[in-house]
C-alpha positions as CSV (number, residue, x, y, z in Angstrom):
1,M,0.0,-0.1,-0.1
2,L,1.2,3.3,-1.0
3,Q,1.9,6.1,1.7
4,K,-0.8,9.1,1.2
5,N,1.9,11.9,1.8
6,A,4.9,10.2,0.4
7,M,6.2,12.0,-2.9
8,W,9.1,9.8,-3.6
9,S,9.9,6.0,-2.5
10,C,13.7,5.2,-2.7
11,H,15.5,1.8,-2.1
12,F,19.2,1.6,-1.7
13,N,21.1,-1.6,-1.4
14,D,22.8,-1.9,2.1
15,N,26.5,-1.5,1.0
16,T,25.3,2.1,-0.9
17,Y,26.4,5.3,0.6
18,V,23.5,8.0,0.0
19,N,23.6,11.4,1.1
20,I,20.3,11.9,1.7
21,P,20.3,16.2,2.1
22,I,21.7,16.3,-1.6
23,L,19.0,13.4,-2.7
24,K,16.2,15.6,-1.2
25,K,17.5,18.8,-2.7
26,K,17.5,17.0,-6.2
27,L,14.0,15.3,-5.9
28,K,12.3,18.6,-4.4
29,D,11.9,20.4,-7.5
30,I,10.8,17.6,-9.7
31,N,7.1,17.2,-10.4
32,H,6.3,13.8,-8.2
33,E,3.0,13.5,-10.0
34,L,4.2,12.7,-13.2
35,P,5.9,9.3,-13.6
36,Y,9.6,8.9,-12.9
37,Y,12.5,6.3,-12.3
38,F,15.8,7.6,-11.3
39,G,18.9,6.0,-10.2
40,A,22.4,5.1,-10.3
41,T,23.9,2.8,-13.3
42,L,27.2,0.9,-12.8
43,N,28.9,2.2,-16.1
44,Q,26.7,5.0,-17.4
45,M,25.3,2.5,-20.3
46,P,21.9,1.1,-20.9
47,I,21.7,-2.6,-21.1
48,I,20.2,-5.1,-23.9
49,V,17.8,-8.0,-22.3
50,N,15.8,-10.1,-24.9
51,G,16.9,-7.4,-27.7
52,E,15.5,-4.3,-25.9
53,I,17.7,-1.3,-24.4
54,F,16.8,-0.1,-21.1
55,W,18.5,1.7,-18.2
56,Y,18.3,0.3,-14.7
57,A,19.6,1.4,-11.4
58,K,22.0,-0.9,-10.0
59,N,22.4,-0.1,-6.2
60,G,19.3,2.0,-5.7
61,A,16.5,3.9,-7.4
62,C,13.8,6.4,-6.3
63,L,10.3,6.0,-8.1
64,S,8.0,9.2,-8.0
65,R,4.6,8.7,-6.5
66,G,3.3,9.2,-10.0
67,A,5.3,6.2,-11.2
68,L,4.2,4.0,-8.1
69,E,0.6,4.7,-8.9
70,K,1.3,3.8,-12.3
71,I,3.2,0.1,-11.6
72,S,1.6,-0.4,-8.1
73,T,-0.7,-3.2,-8.9
74,T,1.7,-5.0,-11.1
75,I,5.0,-4.8,-8.5
76,L,2.4,-5.9,-5.7
77,N,1.2,-8.8,-7.3
78,H,4.4,-11.0,-6.0
79,K,3.2,-13.9,-8.1
80,F,3.6,-11.7,-11.4
81,Y,6.9,-10.1,-10.4
82,S,8.5,-13.5,-9.6
83,D,7.3,-15.2,-12.4
84,F,8.6,-12.2,-14.8
85,I,11.8,-12.1,-13.0
86,K,12.3,-16.2,-13.5
87,H,11.2,-16.3,-16.9
88,D,13.4,-13.6,-18.2
89,K,16.1,-14.4,-15.9
90,M,16.5,-11.0,-14.5
91,T,17.3,-9.4,-11.0
92,G,15.0,-7.6,-9.5
93,E,16.6,-4.7,-9.9
94,V,16.9,-5.3,-13.7
95,A,13.5,-6.2,-14.0
96,L,12.2,-2.8,-12.2
97,G,14.1,-0.9,-14.7
98,Y,12.4,-3.0,-17.5
99,L,9.2,-2.8,-16.4
100,T,9.3,0.8,-15.8
101,S,10.9,1.8,-19.1
102,K,9.1,-0.9,-21.5
103,R,5.9,-2.1,-20.1
104,F,4.5,1.2,-18.4
105,T,6.4,4.0,-20.3
106,I,7.8,5.5,-17.1
107,R,10.7,8.6,-17.8
108,S,13.9,7.6,-16.5
109,P,15.6,10.8,-18.3
110,A,18.8,11.0,-15.7
111,F,20.4,8.3,-14.0
112,L,22.3,10.0,-11.3
């Protein structure tokens, strides 16, 4: 369930350093009602899976409220998500990047 007042939802791996004040400052001026997916890449290059090119966040990502509302039914359906990951042999972070960009056409204009 989405928290009513949450503008952004961010997840980071436990070995990732995040400067929260700078992150908040960067996200503050972006319209959280529009669907956005931001993250940090490993090598500043998109990847290719099943012949499709897309970006994914390696060590963490932030999704705007607009993005969460767009994908929440699918992502919260654990069976669909786990079957999708198994079928295409993707890690969770790659699957999230694929779903946001290819299935839901959520903007990922910049990877930080």
